[in-house]
C-alpha positions in Angstrom: 51.5 -33.9 -50.4 49.6 -35.5 -53.3 49.6 -32.5 -55.6 51.8 -34.1 -58.2 49.5 -37.1 -58.5 46.4 -34.9 -58.6 48.1 -32.7 -61.2 48.8 -35.7 -63.4 45.3 -37.0 -63.0 43.7 -33.7 -63.9 46.1 -32.9 -66.8 44.3 -32.2 -70.1 45.7 -35.5 -71.6 46.8 -37.7 -68.7 49.2 -40.5 -69.3 48.5 -44.0 -67.8 49.4 -44.0 -64.2 52.1 -46.3 -62.9 50.8 -49.1 -60.7 51.5 -47.5 -57.3 49.7 -44.3 -58.3 46.8 -46.1 -59.9 46.5 -48.3 -56.8 46.4 -45.2 -54.6 43.9 -43.3 -56.8 41.5 -46.2 -56.9 41.8 -46.7 -53.2 40.9 -43.0 -52.8 37.8 -43.6 -54.9 36.8 -46.4 -52.5 37.3 -44.1 -49.6 35.2 -41.4 -51.3 32.3 -43.8 -51.8 32.5 -45.1 -48.2 32.4 -41.5 -46.9 29.6 -40.4 -49.3 26.8 -41.2 -46.8 28.5 -39.2 -44.0 29.2 -42.4 -42.0 32.7 -43.8 -42.7 32.2 -46.9 -40.5 34.8 -49.3 -39.3 33.2 -52.1 -41.3 33.8 -50.0 -44.5 37.4 -49.4 -43.6 37.8 -53.1 -42.9 36.2 -53.9 -46.3 38.6 -51.5 -48.1 41.5 -53.1 -46.3 40.4 -56.6 -47.3 39.9 -55.5 -50.9 43.4 -54.0 -51.0 44.9 -57.2 -49.4 43.3 -59.4 -52.0 43.7 -57.2 -55.0 47.3 -56.2 -54.4 48.7 -59.0 -52.2 49.4 -56.7 -49.3 49.7 -57.7 -45.6 47.2 -56.1 -43.2 49.6 -53.3 -42.1 50.4 -52.4 -45.7 46.7 -52.3 -46.6 45.9 -50.1 -43.7 48.8 -47.8 -44.7 47.6 -47.6 -48.3 44.1 -46.8 -47.0 45.4 -44.0 -44.8 47.2 -42.5 -47.8 44.0 -42.9 -49.8 42.0 -41.1 -47.1 44.5 -38.2 -47.3 44.4 -38.1 -51.1 40.6 -38.3 -51.2 40.5 -35.1 -49.0 42.7 -33.3 -51.5 41.2 -34.7 -54.7 38.9 -32.6 -56.8 35.1 -33.1 -57.0 33.9 -36.6 -57.6 33.1 -36.1 -61.3 36.5 -34.6 -62.2 38.3 -37.2 -60.0 36.5 -40.1 -61.5 36.9 -38.9 -65.1 40.6 -38.4 -64.4 40.9 -42.0 -63.2 39.0 -43.2 -66.3 41.6 -41.6 -68.5 44.5 -42.9 -66.5 43.5 -46.5 -65.7 42.8 -49.4 -68.1 39.2 -50.6 -68.7 39.6 -54.0 -67.1 40.9 -52.5 -63.9 38.0 -49.9 -63.9 35.5 -52.8 -64.1 37.2 -54.4 -61.1 37.0 -51.1 -59.3 33.3 -50.9 -59.8 33.0 -54.4 -58.2 35.2 -53.2 -55.3 33.1 -50.1 -54.9 29.9 -52.3 -54.7 31.7 -54.3 -52.0 32.3 -51.1 -50.0 28.7 -49.9 -50.5 27.4 -53.3 -49.4 29.8 -53.6 -46.4 27.3 -52.2 -43.9 24.6 -54.6 -45.0 22.5 -51.7 -46.3 21.9 -50.5 -49.8 20.1 -47.2 -50.3 19.0 -45.1 -53.3 21.8 -42.5 -52.8 24.5 -45.2 -53.0 22.8 -46.8 -56.0 22.7 -43.4 -57.7 26.3 -42.7 -56.8 27.5 -46.1 -58.2 25.5 -45.6 -61.4 27.2 -42.2 -61.8 30.7 -43.5 -61.1 30.2 -46.4 -63.5 29.2 -44.0 -66.2 32.1 -41.7 -65.5 34.5 -44.6 -65.5 33.1 -45.7 -68.9 31.4 -48.8 -67.5 28.0 -49.7 -69.0 25.0 -50.6 -66.9 25.2 -54.3 -67.7 28.8 -54.6 -66.6 28.1 -52.5 -63.5 25.2 -54.8 -62.6 27.3 -57.9 -63.1 29.9 -56.4 -60.9 27.3 -55.7 -58.2 26.1 -59.3 -58.5 29.6 -60.6 -58.1 30.1 -58.3 -55.1 26.9 -59.8 -53.5 28.1 -63.3 -54.3 25.3 -63.9 -56.8 27.5 -64.7 -59.8 
C-alpha cells in the first residue's frame, strides 16, 4: 500500500517529499516512537492526534485517519535508522526540528521518561541532523519549560 512512498524515501538520492507524504512519514515516525517501548497506549495515540490537529489544522476525525495511515506505514517502513535517515533527506531542517519537539511530546505523553526513550530520541535527533542543543530545547518546549 505504501511501497511507492517507501521507495521514494529510500531512493539513493530522494527528492523533497510533497506535503501530504512528508506529513504521513513524520506521523509514522511519531507512531514508531510511541510503539518503541512495547506499550502503544491510548494517551500516546491521543497525543499524536492532538499534534496532528495543531500542526496541520486537521479536525479530530482527519487526525485519527492520518494516524491510522501512519500506523500502517510504520509497520511497512524499514528499520528506524534507514527510515529516519530517509526522512532527513526528504524533509526540510525546520520541520525536522519541529518533529523532534513532537516526538518529545509523544514520549512524555504517559508522564514517564526512561533511559530507553531518551536514548532513542538522541539517536533520532542525530539521524535527523538535529544537534543536542536543539533537541534539548525541543524537549524543554515539549515540557512547557521554554
